[in-house]
Structures are given as C-alpha cells and as structure tokens.
N, C-alpha and C positions, 0 to 999 in steps of 0.2 A: 426506436434507435437507442442503443445503450450508450450511456454517458461515461466520461472519465472525470473523476474527482481527484483533488489534490489536498492532502492534509499535512500541515506542518507549521513551522514558525513563519513570521512575516517575511524574513529573508529567504526562506525556502520557496514560498509560494509565488513570490513576485515574478520570477522567471516564467512560470507556467502562465500567469496572468498575461504577460507580454506575448506569450505564444498563442493566446486565444482560448485557454481553458477557462470556462465560466464557473464551474463548480469548485470554488476554492474555500477551504475551511481552515482558519487559523486556530490552532490548539495550543494552550499553554499549560493546562492541567487536566486531570481526569482522562488521560489518554485512552485507557481501555474502554471506558463508557462511550467516549466519542467515536472510537473505531467500531465498536459493536453496533452503534446506531446505523451504520452503513449497511449492515446485513438486512435491515428492514426496508431499505430503499431499493425497490426493484428496478428503477430506472438507471441506476448506477451499476456498471459492470466491472469497472477497473478503478481501484483506489491507489493512487501513488502516495506513498507515505514517507516522510522524512525518516531516515534510518535512526536518527537520534531519538525519535519517539519510540521506535521498536525497541531500542536498547533500554529504555526506561521501564518497559513492561516486566512483569514477573515472568519467569520461564513458562509457566502453564498458560498465561494470558497470551504470550507471544505465540505459542504453539496453536492456540485457538484461532488467532487471526491468520497465521500462515496456512492453516488447514482450510480456510474458506475458499470455496470455488466460485460462489456467486454472491458477492463480488470477489474478484481476485485482488488481494492486497499486494502491492509491489513496493518493497522498500528500496529507496534510492539514496545512495551515498556517494561520496567522492572516492571511496576506495572500492575497488572491484573484488568481489568474493565469488570465486568460481563455483563453490558448493551451493550457494544461494541461488545463483543464476541457473545452474543445472537443475535444481529442485523446481524453480519457477517454470522453466521451459517444459519440463516433464509434466508438471501439473496443468500447464496451459494446452499443450498439444498431445499429451498422452504418450510421448515417445522419448526415450532416453537417448539423446544424440551423441553422448560420449562413450557408448559401449563399443 
C-alpha cells in the first residue's frame, strides 16, 4: 500500500495529523535535501508539501521536485492556482481536462 506523507511547518502539519496522516515531517531548513529524500522512499507515493517550502526553493530545484512522478509532490496553499492544479491533474491521470 502506498502512503501519504506531509511536509511542512508545525502549523501546517497539525491538521493532517488530526486527519490521521501518520507520516508527518516538520522541516525548517534544507528544504531541497529533505524533499529529495522522499524520492528514495518507495513506500511513499504522495507527498503533500507546504507551498511556502516550494516558494523557498531555487527555480531548478522546484522544477526537479515538481517533475517527480514517484512520489508525486503536491504543494498545498491557501490560494488556488489553476495552472498548478491543471499541471498536477495532467501528471496524475495523464489527461488535460481543460482542453
């Protein structure tokens, strides 16, 4: 069974803990190295990432994380971005729903 992991600040991960997600990782620095470690964990298929962490990455680092398919990294924020959502759906199911 593939697991879901959550990466972010304490304030970000607490809601997921209450929802029952067990694989919680609080990150305060070395964002890219921490996120890259998930690529080696075969039991984790989806990584929910605080959008603030993604914003702190260098552009090439962010592209590397966003291009990952196993696991899929899903940035979550309070603001909705249609382009990011469109790209994630296309990567997940292989179909562009907005055509």
